[in-house]
Biotite code that builds the C-alpha atoms (Angstrom):
import biotite.structure as struc

atoms = struc.array([
    struc.Atom([-8.279, 35.017, 64.917], chain_id="A", res_id=1, res_name="MET", atom_name="CA", element="C"),
    struc.Atom([-12.158, 36.706, 64.199], chain_id="A", res_id=2, res_name="SER", atom_name="CA", element="C"),
    struc.Atom([-12.740, 38.676, 61.213], chain_id="A", res_id=3, res_name="ALA", atom_name="CA", element="C"),
    struc.Atom([-14.440, 41.439, 63.093], chain_id="A", res_id=4, res_name="VAL", atom_name="CA", element="C"),
    struc.Atom([-14.535, 42.407, 66.459], chain_id="A", res_id=5, res_name="VAL", atom_name="CA", element="C"),
    struc.Atom([-17.646, 44.491, 67.975], chain_id="A", res_id=6, res_name="ALA", atom_name="CA", element="C"),
    struc.Atom([-16.516, 46.808, 71.199], chain_id="A", res_id=7, res_name="VAL", atom_name="CA", element="C"),
    struc.Atom([-17.635, 45.946, 74.053], chain_id="A", res_id=8, res_name="GLY", atom_name="CA", element="C"),
    struc.Atom([-15.739, 46.248, 77.230], chain_id="A", res_id=9, res_name="GLY", atom_name="CA", element="C"),
    struc.Atom([-13.633, 43.516, 76.496], chain_id="A", res_id=10, res_name="GLU", atom_name="CA", element="C"),
    struc.Atom([-13.434, 44.326, 73.181], chain_id="A", res_id=11, res_name="VAL", atom_name="CA", element="C"),
    struc.Atom([-9.229, 44.347, 72.789], chain_id="A", res_id=12, res_name="LEU", atom_name="CA", element="C"),
    struc.Atom([-8.262, 41.455, 74.705], chain_id="A", res_id=13, res_name="THR", atom_name="CA", element="C"),
    struc.Atom([-9.409, 38.879, 71.556], chain_id="A", res_id=14, res_name="LYS", atom_name="CA", element="C"),
    struc.Atom([-5.930, 41.027, 69.859], chain_id="A", res_id=15, res_name="PHE", atom_name="CA", element="C"),
    struc.Atom([-3.647, 40.097, 72.751], chain_id="A", res_id=16, res_name="MET", atom_name="CA", element="C"),
    struc.Atom([-4.654, 36.117, 72.940], chain_id="A", res_id=17, res_name="ALA", atom_name="CA", element="C"),
    struc.Atom([-2.595, 34.668, 69.885], chain_id="A", res_id=18, res_name="GLU", atom_name="CA", element="C"),
    struc.Atom([0.904, 34.767, 71.239], chain_id="A", res_id=19, res_name="GLU", atom_name="CA", element="C"),
    struc.Atom([-0.619, 32.448, 73.852], chain_id="A", res_id=20, res_name="ASN", atom_name="CA", element="C"),
    struc.Atom([-0.788, 29.925, 71.656], chain_id="A", res_id=21, res_name="LYS", atom_name="CA", element="C"),
    struc.Atom([3.164, 29.537, 70.865], chain_id="A", res_id=22, res_name="SER", atom_name="CA", element="C"),
    struc.Atom([3.485, 28.921, 74.629], chain_id="A", res_id=23, res_name="ALA", atom_name="CA", element="C"),
    struc.Atom([3.816, 25.441, 74.334], chain_id="A", res_id=24, res_name="GLN", atom_name="CA", element="C"),
    struc.Atom([7.367, 24.158, 73.965], chain_id="A", res_id=25, res_name="THR", atom_name="CA", element="C"),
    struc.Atom([9.409, 21.019, 73.041], chain_id="A", res_id=26, res_name="ASP", atom_name="CA", element="C"),
    struc.Atom([12.415, 20.407, 75.059], chain_id="A", res_id=27, res_name="VAL", atom_name="CA", element="C"),
    struc.Atom([15.455, 18.016, 74.761], chain_id="A", res_id=28, res_name="GLN", atom_name="CA", element="C"),
    struc.Atom([15.724, 15.465, 77.220], chain_id="A", res_id=29, res_name="THR", atom_name="CA", element="C"),
    struc.Atom([18.038, 12.640, 78.183], chain_id="A", res_id=30, res_name="ASP", atom_name="CA", element="C"),
    struc.Atom([17.764, 8.953, 78.795], chain_id="A", res_id=31, res_name="ALA", atom_name="CA", element="C"),
    struc.Atom([16.485, 9.506, 81.742], chain_id="A", res_id=32, res_name="THR", atom_name="CA", element="C"),
    struc.Atom([13.711, 12.202, 80.605], chain_id="A", res_id=33, res_name="GLY", atom_name="CA", element="C"),
    struc.Atom([15.390, 15.071, 82.340], chain_id="A", res_id=34, res_name="LYS", atom_name="CA", element="C"),
    struc.Atom([15.974, 18.366, 80.237], chain_id="A", res_id=35, res_name="PRO", atom_name="CA", element="C"),
    struc.Atom([19.725, 18.256, 78.921], chain_id="A", res_id=36, res_name="THR", atom_name="CA", element="C"),
    struc.Atom([21.865, 21.011, 79.759], chain_id="A", res_id=37, res_name="GLU", atom_name="CA", element="C"),
    struc.Atom([21.466, 24.112, 77.071], chain_id="A", res_id=38, res_name="GLY", atom_name="CA", element="C"),
    struc.Atom([18.997, 22.328, 75.294], chain_id="A", res_id=39, res_name="ALA", atom_name="CA", element="C"),
    struc.Atom([16.936, 24.636, 73.178], chain_id="A", res_id=40, res_name="ALA", atom_name="CA", element="C"),
    struc.Atom([13.733, 24.956, 73.233], chain_id="A", res_id=41, res_name="THR", atom_name="CA", element="C"),
    struc.Atom([11.204, 25.327, 70.550], chain_id="A", res_id=42, res_name="LEU", atom_name="CA", element="C"),
    struc.Atom([8.076, 26.576, 70.126], chain_id="A", res_id=43, res_name="GLY", atom_name="CA", element="C"),
    struc.Atom([5.590, 23.783, 68.476], chain_id="A", res_id=44, res_name="THR", atom_name="CA", element="C"),
    struc.Atom([3.789, 26.632, 66.219], chain_id="A", res_id=45, res_name="ASP", atom_name="CA", element="C"),
    struc.Atom([6.575, 28.445, 65.715], chain_id="A", res_id=46, res_name="ARG", atom_name="CA", element="C"),
    struc.Atom([6.934, 30.059, 62.071], chain_id="A", res_id=47, res_name="GLN", atom_name="CA", element="C"),
    struc.Atom([9.473, 32.160, 60.491], chain_id="A", res_id=48, res_name="GLU", atom_name="CA", element="C"),
    struc.Atom([10.364, 35.314, 61.592], chain_id="A", res_id=49, res_name="PRO", atom_name="CA", element="C"),
    struc.Atom([8.423, 38.041, 59.636], chain_id="A", res_id=50, res_name="GLY", atom_name="CA", element="C"),
    struc.Atom([5.290, 35.536, 59.278], chain_id="A", res_id=51, res_name="SER", atom_name="CA", element="C"),
    struc.Atom([2.711, 34.480, 61.944], chain_id="A", res_id=52, res_name="GLN", atom_name="CA", element="C"),
    struc.Atom([5.377, 36.285, 65.300], chain_id="A", res_id=53, res_name="GLU", atom_name="CA", element="C"),
    struc.Atom([5.597, 39.397, 62.871], chain_id="A", res_id=54, res_name="THR", atom_name="CA", element="C"),
    struc.Atom([1.817, 39.938, 62.190], chain_id="A", res_id=55, res_name="SER", atom_name="CA", element="C"),
    struc.Atom([0.778, 39.233, 66.175], chain_id="A", res_id=56, res_name="SER", atom_name="CA", element="C"),
    struc.Atom([3.037, 41.165, 67.170], chain_id="A", res_id=57, res_name="ASN", atom_name="CA", element="C"),
    struc.Atom([1.885, 44.085, 64.962], chain_id="A", res_id=58, res_name="ALA", atom_name="CA", element="C"),
    struc.Atom([-1.704, 43.325, 66.389], chain_id="A", res_id=59, res_name="ILE", atom_name="CA", element="C"),
    struc.Atom([-0.539, 43.775, 69.836], chain_id="A", res_id=60, res_name="ASN", atom_name="CA", element="C"),
    struc.Atom([0.657, 46.969, 69.131], chain_id="A", res_id=61, res_name="LEU", atom_name="CA", element="C"),
    struc.Atom([-1.741, 47.899, 67.522], chain_id="A", res_id=62, res_name="SER", atom_name="CA", element="C"),
    struc.Atom([-4.505, 46.970, 70.616], chain_id="A", res_id=63, res_name="ALA", atom_name="CA", element="C"),
    struc.Atom([-2.423, 49.148, 72.519], chain_id="A", res_id=64, res_name="LEU", atom_name="CA", element="C"),
    struc.Atom([-2.952, 51.912, 70.378], chain_id="A", res_id=65, res_name="MET", atom_name="CA", element="C"),
    struc.Atom([-7.004, 51.690, 70.420], chain_id="A", res_id=66, res_name="LEU", atom_name="CA", element="C"),
    struc.Atom([-6.989, 51.163, 74.165], chain_id="A", res_id=67, res_name="VAL", atom_name="CA", element="C"),
    struc.Atom([-5.015, 54.663, 74.383], chain_id="A", res_id=68, res_name="GLU", atom_name="CA", element="C"),
    struc.Atom([-7.280, 55.845, 71.397], chain_id="A", res_id=69, res_name="LEU", atom_name="CA", element="C"),
    struc.Atom([-10.373, 54.568, 72.914], chain_id="A", res_id=70, res_name="ARG", atom_name="CA", element="C"),
    struc.Atom([-9.837, 55.374, 76.118], chain_id="A", res_id=71, res_name="GLY", atom_name="CA", element="C"),
    struc.Atom([-9.685, 59.703, 74.679], chain_id="A", res_id=72, res_name="HIS", atom_name="CA", element="C"),
    struc.Atom([-12.687, 59.224, 73.324], chain_id="A", res_id=73, res_name="GLN", atom_name="CA", element="C"),
    struc.Atom([-14.865, 56.312, 72.835], chain_id="A", res_id=74, res_name="PRO", atom_name="CA", element="C"),
    struc.Atom([-17.220, 57.873, 70.351], chain_id="A", res_id=75, res_name="ALA", atom_name="CA", element="C"),
    struc.Atom([-14.165, 57.892, 67.523], chain_id="A", res_id=76, res_name="TRP", atom_name="CA", element="C"),
    struc.Atom([-14.281, 53.925, 67.599], chain_id="A", res_id=77, res_name="VAL", atom_name="CA", element="C"),
    struc.Atom([-17.460, 52.634, 65.897], chain_id="A", res_id=78, res_name="GLY", atom_name="CA", element="C"),
    struc.Atom([-15.947, 49.154, 65.342], chain_id="A", res_id=79, res_name="GLU", atom_name="CA", element="C"),
    struc.Atom([-12.649, 47.069, 64.680], chain_id="A", res_id=80, res_name="ILE", atom_name="CA", element="C"),
    struc.Atom([-11.818, 44.746, 61.766], chain_id="A", res_id=81, res_name="ILE", atom_name="CA", element="C"),
    struc.Atom([-8.625, 42.466, 62.159], chain_id="A", res_id=82, res_name="GLU", atom_name="CA", element="C"),
    struc.Atom([-7.615, 40.388, 59.014], chain_id="A", res_id=83, res_name="ALA", atom_name="CA", element="C"),
    struc.Atom([-4.541, 39.428, 57.520], chain_id="A", res_id=84, res_name="PHE", atom_name="CA", element="C"),
    struc.Atom([-2.268, 41.409, 60.406], chain_id="A", res_id=85, res_name="GLY", atom_name="CA", element="C"),
    struc.Atom([-3.607, 44.083, 60.070], chain_id="A", res_id=86, res_name="GLU", atom_name="CA", element="C"),
    struc.Atom([-5.832, 46.204, 61.960], chain_id="A", res_id=87, res_name="VAL", atom_name="CA", element="C"),
    struc.Atom([-8.579, 48.956, 60.476], chain_id="A", res_id=88, res_name="THR", atom_name="CA", element="C"),
    struc.Atom([-10.782, 50.909, 62.788], chain_id="A", res_id=89, res_name="VAL", atom_name="CA", element="C"),
    struc.Atom([-14.335, 52.351, 61.544], chain_id="A", res_id=90, res_name="ILE", atom_name="CA", element="C"),
    struc.Atom([-14.453, 55.838, 62.433], chain_id="A", res_id=91, res_name="VAL", atom_name="CA", element="C"),
    struc.Atom([-18.099, 58.279, 62.525], chain_id="A", res_id=92, res_name="PRO", atom_name="CA", element="C"),
    struc.Atom([-17.309, 60.921, 59.317], chain_id="A", res_id=93, res_name="ARG", atom_name="CA", element="C"),
    struc.Atom([-18.410, 63.779, 61.707], chain_id="A", res_id=94, res_name="GLU", atom_name="CA", element="C"),
    struc.Atom([-15.150, 62.519, 64.014], chain_id="A", res_id=95, res_name="LEU", atom_name="CA", element="C"),
    struc.Atom([-12.839, 62.043, 61.592], chain_id="A", res_id=96, res_name="ILE", atom_name="CA", element="C"),
    struc.Atom([-11.025, 65.052, 62.337], chain_id="A", res_id=97, res_name="VAL", atom_name="CA", element="C"),
    struc.Atom([-11.042, 65.266, 65.389], chain_id="A", res_id=98, res_name="GLU", atom_name="CA", element="C"),
    struc.Atom([-9.946, 61.409, 65.324], chain_id="A", res_id=99, res_name="ALA", atom_name="CA", element="C"),
    struc.Atom([-6.706, 62.362, 63.106], chain_id="A", res_id=100, res_name="CYS", atom_name="CA", element="C"),
    struc.Atom([-5.560, 65.381, 65.033], chain_id="A", res_id=101, res_name="ARG", atom_name="CA", element="C"),
    struc.Atom([-5.429, 62.956, 67.725], chain_id="A", res_id=102, res_name="PHE", atom_name="CA", element="C"),
    struc.Atom([-3.500, 60.328, 66.357], chain_id="A", res_id=103, res_name="LEU", atom_name="CA", element="C"),
    struc.Atom([-1.040, 62.297, 64.635], chain_id="A", res_id=104, res_name="LYS", atom_name="CA", element="C"),
    struc.Atom([-0.252, 64.413, 67.660], chain_id="A", res_id=105, res_name="SER", atom_name="CA", element="C"),
    struc.Atom([-0.417, 62.157, 70.768], chain_id="A", res_id=106, res_name="ALA", atom_name="CA", element="C"),
    struc.Atom([2.865, 61.194, 72.312], chain_id="A", res_id=107, res_name="PRO", atom_name="CA", element="C"),
    struc.Atom([3.767, 57.366, 71.493], chain_id="A", res_id=108, res_name="GLY", atom_name="CA", element="C"),
    struc.Atom([1.159, 56.889, 68.826], chain_id="A", res_id=109, res_name="LEU", atom_name="CA", element="C"),
    struc.Atom([2.563, 60.144, 66.420], chain_id="A", res_id=110, res_name="GLU", atom_name="CA", element="C"),
    struc.Atom([1.045, 59.227, 63.028], chain_id="A", res_id=111, res_name="PHE", atom_name="CA", element="C"),
    struc.Atom([2.679, 62.066, 61.322], chain_id="A", res_id=112, res_name="ASN", atom_name="CA", element="C"),
    struc.Atom([2.852, 60.456, 58.195], chain_id="A", res_id=113, res_name="LEU", atom_name="CA", element="C"),
    struc.Atom([-0.671, 60.145, 56.137], chain_id="A", res_id=114, res_name="LEU", atom_name="CA", element="C"),
    struc.Atom([0.973, 57.551, 53.679], chain_id="A", res_id=115, res_name="SER", atom_name="CA", element="C"),
    struc.Atom([-2.274, 56.914, 51.496], chain_id="A", res_id=116, res_name="ASP", atom_name="CA", element="C"),
    struc.Atom([-6.023, 57.517, 51.491], chain_id="A", res_id=117, res_name="ILE", atom_name="CA", element="C"),
    struc.Atom([-8.287, 55.345, 48.664], chain_id="A", res_id=118, res_name="CYS", atom_name="CA", element="C"),
    struc.Atom([-11.968, 55.142, 48.340], chain_id="A", res_id=119, res_name="GLY", atom_name="CA", element="C"),
    struc.Atom([-13.950, 51.388, 47.704], chain_id="A", res_id=120, res_name="ALA", atom_name="CA", element="C"),
    struc.Atom([-17.070, 50.901, 45.847], chain_id="A", res_id=121, res_name="ASP", atom_name="CA", element="C"),
    struc.Atom([-19.051, 47.928, 47.763], chain_id="A", res_id=122, res_name="ARG", atom_name="CA", element="C"),
    struc.Atom([-21.536, 47.592, 45.113], chain_id="A", res_id=123, res_name="GLY", atom_name="CA", element="C"),
    struc.Atom([-25.097, 49.564, 44.511], chain_id="A", res_id=124, res_name="THR", atom_name="CA", element="C"),
    struc.Atom([-26.214, 47.184, 46.321], chain_id="A", res_id=125, res_name="GLU", atom_name="CA", element="C"),
    struc.Atom([-24.712, 47.786, 49.471], chain_id="A", res_id=126, res_name="GLU", atom_name="CA", element="C"),
    struc.Atom([-25.729, 50.605, 51.947], chain_id="A", res_id=127, res_name="GLU", atom_name="CA", element="C"),
    struc.Atom([-23.461, 52.210, 53.083], chain_id="A", res_id=128, res_name="PRO", atom_name="CA", element="C"),
    struc.Atom([-21.795, 51.876, 49.784], chain_id="A", res_id=129, res_name="ARG", atom_name="CA", element="C"),
    struc.Atom([-18.549, 54.204, 49.732], chain_id="A", res_id=130, res_name="PHE", atom_name="CA", element="C"),
    struc.Atom([-15.622, 53.526, 52.015], chain_id="A", res_id=131, res_name="GLU", atom_name="CA", element="C"),
    struc.Atom([-12.859, 56.098, 52.643], chain_id="A", res_id=132, res_name="VAL", atom_name="CA", element="C"),
    struc.Atom([-9.613, 54.471, 54.237], chain_id="A", res_id=133, res_name="ASN", atom_name="CA", element="C"),
    struc.Atom([-6.875, 56.636, 55.555], chain_id="A", res_id=134, res_name="TYR", atom_name="CA", element="C"),
    struc.Atom([-3.244, 54.661, 56.449], chain_id="A", res_id=135, res_name="HIS", atom_name="CA", element="C"),
    struc.Atom([-1.292, 56.566, 58.589], chain_id="A", res_id=136, res_name="LEU", atom_name="CA", element="C"),
    struc.Atom([2.033, 55.618, 59.612], chain_id="A", res_id=137, res_name="PHE", atom_name="CA", element="C"),
    struc.Atom([4.476, 57.044, 61.778], chain_id="A", res_id=138, res_name="SER", atom_name="CA", element="C"),
    struc.Atom([7.804, 57.591, 61.080], chain_id="A", res_id=139, res_name="THR", atom_name="CA", element="C"),
    struc.Atom([9.441, 58.257, 64.403], chain_id="A", res_id=140, res_name="SER", atom_name="CA", element="C"),
    struc.Atom([7.265, 54.496, 66.161], chain_id="A", res_id=141, res_name="LYS", atom_name="CA", element="C"),
    struc.Atom([6.998, 52.534, 62.800], chain_id="A", res_id=142, res_name="HIS", atom_name="CA", element="C"),
    struc.Atom([3.458, 51.667, 63.486], chain_id="A", res_id=143, res_name="HIS", atom_name="CA", element="C"),
    struc.Atom([0.541, 51.729, 61.028], chain_id="A", res_id=144, res_name="ARG", atom_name="CA", element="C"),
    struc.Atom([-2.997, 52.017, 61.615], chain_id="A", res_id=145, res_name="LEU", atom_name="CA", element="C"),
    struc.Atom([-5.979, 51.899, 58.953], chain_id="A", res_id=146, res_name="ARG", atom_name="CA", element="C"),
    struc.Atom([-8.918, 54.293, 59.548], chain_id="A", res_id=147, res_name="LEU", atom_name="CA", element="C"),
    struc.Atom([-12.253, 53.485, 57.481], chain_id="A", res_id=148, res_name="LYS", atom_name="CA", element="C"),
    struc.Atom([-15.456, 55.900, 57.133], chain_id="A", res_id=149, res_name="VAL", atom_name="CA", element="C"),
    struc.Atom([-18.356, 54.678, 55.552], chain_id="A", res_id=150, res_name="LEU", atom_name="CA", element="C"),
    struc.Atom([-20.365, 56.681, 53.013], chain_id="A", res_id=151, res_name="LEU", atom_name="CA", element="C"),
    struc.Atom([-24.116, 56.330, 51.979], chain_id="A", res_id=152, res_name="ASN", atom_name="CA", element="C"),
    struc.Atom([-24.478, 56.642, 48.355], chain_id="A", res_id=153, res_name="GLU", atom_name="CA", element="C"),
    struc.Atom([-27.026, 59.797, 47.905], chain_id="A", res_id=154, res_name="ASP", atom_name="CA", element="C"),
    struc.Atom([-24.603, 61.297, 50.664], chain_id="A", res_id=155, res_name="ASP", atom_name="CA", element="C"),
    struc.Atom([-21.375, 60.895, 49.914], chain_id="A", res_id=156, res_name="PRO", atom_name="CA", element="C"),
    struc.Atom([-19.628, 63.598, 52.074], chain_id="A", res_id=157, res_name="HIS", atom_name="CA", element="C"),
    struc.Atom([-17.277, 63.431, 54.550], chain_id="A", res_id=158, res_name="VAL", atom_name="CA", element="C"),
    struc.Atom([-14.694, 66.320, 55.771], chain_id="A", res_id=159, res_name="PRO", atom_name="CA", element="C"),
    struc.Atom([-11.386, 67.075, 54.400], chain_id="A", res_id=160, res_name="THR", atom_name="CA", element="C"),
    struc.Atom([-8.229, 66.245, 56.433], chain_id="A", res_id=161, res_name="VAL", atom_name="CA", element="C"),
    struc.Atom([-5.968, 69.017, 54.618], chain_id="A", res_id=162, res_name="THR", atom_name="CA", element="C"),
    struc.Atom([-6.013, 70.914, 57.851], chain_id="A", res_id=163, res_name="GLY", atom_name="CA", element="C"),
    struc.Atom([-4.033, 67.979, 59.697], chain_id="A", res_id=164, res_name="VAL", atom_name="CA", element="C"),
    struc.Atom([-1.836, 66.376, 56.732], chain_id="A", res_id=165, res_name="TRP", atom_name="CA", element="C"),
    struc.Atom([-1.515, 68.410, 54.032], chain_id="A", res_id=166, res_name="ARG", atom_name="CA", element="C"),
    struc.Atom([-0.504, 65.701, 51.540], chain_id="A", res_id=167, res_name="THR", atom_name="CA", element="C"),
    struc.Atom([-4.575, 64.692, 51.826], chain_id="A", res_id=168, res_name="ALA", atom_name="CA", element="C"),
    struc.Atom([-4.730, 67.537, 49.222], chain_id="A", res_id=169, res_name="ASN", atom_name="CA", element="C"),
    struc.Atom([-4.037, 65.137, 46.346], chain_id="A", res_id=170, res_name="TRP", atom_name="CA", element="C"),
    struc.Atom([-5.190, 62.023, 48.334], chain_id="A", res_id=171, res_name="HIS", atom_name="CA", element="C"),
    struc.Atom([-8.652, 63.412, 48.575], chain_id="A", res_id=172, res_name="GLU", atom_name="CA", element="C"),
    struc.Atom([-8.642, 64.908, 44.738], chain_id="A", res_id=173, res_name="ARG", atom_name="CA", element="C"),
    struc.Atom([-8.073, 61.218, 43.559], chain_id="A", res_id=174, res_name="GLU", atom_name="CA", element="C"),
    struc.Atom([-10.516, 59.666, 45.588], chain_id="A", res_id=175, res_name="THR", atom_name="CA", element="C"),
    struc.Atom([-13.266, 62.342, 44.738], chain_id="A", res_id=176, res_name="PHE", atom_name="CA", element="C"),
    struc.Atom([-11.856, 61.510, 41.001], chain_id="A", res_id=177, res_name="ASP", atom_name="CA", element="C"),
    struc.Atom([-12.492, 57.905, 41.179], chain_id="A", res_id=178, res_name="HIS", atom_name="CA", element="C"),
    struc.Atom([-15.076, 57.285, 43.437], chain_id="A", res_id=179, res_name="PHE", atom_name="CA", element="C"),
    struc.Atom([-17.320, 61.300, 43.662], chain_id="A", res_id=180, res_name="GLY", atom_name="CA", element="C"),
    struc.Atom([-16.186, 61.162, 46.945], chain_id="A", res_id=181, res_name="VAL", atom_name="CA", element="C"),
    struc.Atom([-17.029, 64.693, 48.378], chain_id="A", res_id=182, res_name="ILE", atom_name="CA", element="C"),
    struc.Atom([-14.377, 66.163, 50.780], chain_id="A", res_id=183, res_name="PHE", atom_name="CA", element="C"),
    struc.Atom([-16.558, 68.823, 52.306], chain_id="A", res_id=184, res_name="ASP", atom_name="CA", element="C"),
    struc.Atom([-13.785, 71.909, 53.127], chain_id="A", res_id=185, res_name="GLY", atom_name="CA", element="C"),
    struc.Atom([-11.005, 70.680, 50.726], chain_id="A", res_id=186, res_name="HIS", atom_name="CA", element="C"),
    struc.Atom([-8.975, 74.070, 49.262], chain_id="A", res_id=187, res_name="PRO", atom_name="CA", element="C"),
    struc.Atom([-9.240, 72.747, 45.511], chain_id="A", res_id=188, res_name="ASP", atom_name="CA", element="C"),
    struc.Atom([-11.224, 69.651, 45.120], chain_id="A", res_id=189, res_name="LEU", atom_name="CA", element="C"),
    struc.Atom([-11.124, 69.073, 41.253], chain_id="A", res_id=190, res_name="ARG", atom_name="CA", element="C"),
    struc.Atom([-10.146, 66.152, 39.289], chain_id="A", res_id=191, res_name="ARG", atom_name="CA", element="C"),
    struc.Atom([-6.296, 65.457, 39.388], chain_id="A", res_id=192, res_name="ILE", atom_name="CA", element="C"),
    struc.Atom([-5.907, 62.625, 36.972], chain_id="A", res_id=193, res_name="LEU", atom_name="CA", element="C"),
    struc.Atom([-9.221, 62.695, 34.213], chain_id="A", res_id=194, res_name="LEU", atom_name="CA", element="C"),
    struc.Atom([-9.709, 65.516, 32.368], chain_id="A", res_id=195, res_name="PRO", atom_name="CA", element="C"),
    struc.Atom([-12.037, 67.713, 33.607], chain_id="A", res_id=196, res_name="ASP", atom_name="CA", element="C"),
    struc.Atom([-15.101, 67.391, 31.272], chain_id="A", res_id=197, res_name="ASP", atom_name="CA", element="C"),
    struc.Atom([-14.911, 63.479, 31.996], chain_id="A", res_id=198, res_name="TRP", atom_name="CA", element="C"),
    struc.Atom([-18.168, 61.732, 32.592], chain_id="A", res_id=199, res_name="GLN", atom_name="CA", element="C"),
    struc.Atom([-18.882, 60.151, 36.194], chain_id="A", res_id=200, res_name="GLY", atom_name="CA", element="C"),
    struc.Atom([-16.532, 58.578, 38.277], chain_id="A", res_id=201, res_name="HIS", atom_name="CA", element="C"),
    struc.Atom([-14.356, 55.504, 36.719], chain_id="A", res_id=202, res_name="SER", atom_name="CA", element="C"),
    struc.Atom([-13.997, 53.108, 39.411], chain_id="A", res_id=203, res_name="LEU", atom_name="CA", element="C"),
    struc.Atom([-17.730, 53.018, 40.827], chain_id="A", res_id=204, res_name="ARG", atom_name="CA", element="C"),
    struc.Atom([-18.857, 49.807, 40.201], chain_id="A", res_id=205, res_name="LYS", atom_name="CA", element="C"),
    struc.Atom([-21.886, 51.214, 37.405], chain_id="A", res_id=206, res_name="ASP", atom_name="CA", element="C"),
    struc.Atom([-19.082, 52.967, 35.554], chain_id="A", res_id=207, res_name="PHE", atom_name="CA", element="C"),
    struc.Atom([-19.478, 51.338, 31.787], chain_id="A", res_id=208, res_name="PRO", atom_name="CA", element="C"),
    struc.Atom([-16.563, 49.123, 30.983], chain_id="A", res_id=209, res_name="LEU", atom_name="CA", element="C"),
    struc.Atom([-16.175, 51.627, 27.439], chain_id="A", res_id=210, res_name="ARG", atom_name="CA", element="C"),
    struc.Atom([-16.509, 54.488, 29.205], chain_id="A", res_id=211, res_name="GLY", atom_name="CA", element="C"),
    struc.Atom([-18.342, 58.024, 28.270], chain_id="A", res_id=212, res_name="TYR", atom_name="CA", element="C"),
    struc.Atom([-18.327, 60.153, 25.025], chain_id="A", res_id=213, res_name="GLU", atom_name="CA", element="C"),
    struc.Atom([-16.112, 61.672, 24.072], chain_id="A", res_id=214, res_name="PRO", atom_name="CA", element="C"),
    struc.Atom([-13.419, 58.852, 25.803], chain_id="A", res_id=215, res_name="TYR", atom_name="CA", element="C"),
    struc.Atom([-15.258, 56.383, 25.050], chain_id="A", res_id=216, res_name="SER", atom_name="CA", element="C"),
    struc.Atom([-13.490, 52.919, 23.316], chain_id="A", res_id=217, res_name="LEU", atom_name="CA", element="C"),
    struc.Atom([-16.165, 52.065, 20.993], chain_id="A", res_id=218, res_name="THR", atom_name="CA", element="C"),
])
């Protein structure tokens, strides 16, 4: 399976191809070469439940969700990344609130739970340097999707989604605390884990390993 799939006319067909591999079967036969009555059909590439098969089903389900997402507003889907049985959609930051609101309320999608928001620092040599990842879950449909917003180092701003999910309040504060991402419109954007007088953002890759005074380990 590809790691990155560029958006195009047939972009989502990549996700539907995996299960075709399991269509080849081995059939038990008698001495004449005819299939025995009631013989079990075994897939040559078949794995235990919960591994390849489950992963493929999850990808196909995500593909259907992406079809609906792109059909409603193509601009919401910038790039699609598939890896380890999970699908990530890169969304332009100025459209993240609209996309989240649609995913929460659209029939059949119903991502009513924002299970997590987490930041990532890709490194000082990378641009865009920062990521904001939104992990969505539907408690009624039991499916998942990850959205990702990319931010430049000199402009680490993204609109808040606290108006879509109230739980975003603390998630966004934690991401601000550790990575310095600024969530525009947040009702109470301040540190949540580290002291108010902490210098810098502790999970940035250029943060000193031993910290700054007065909390330095030296």
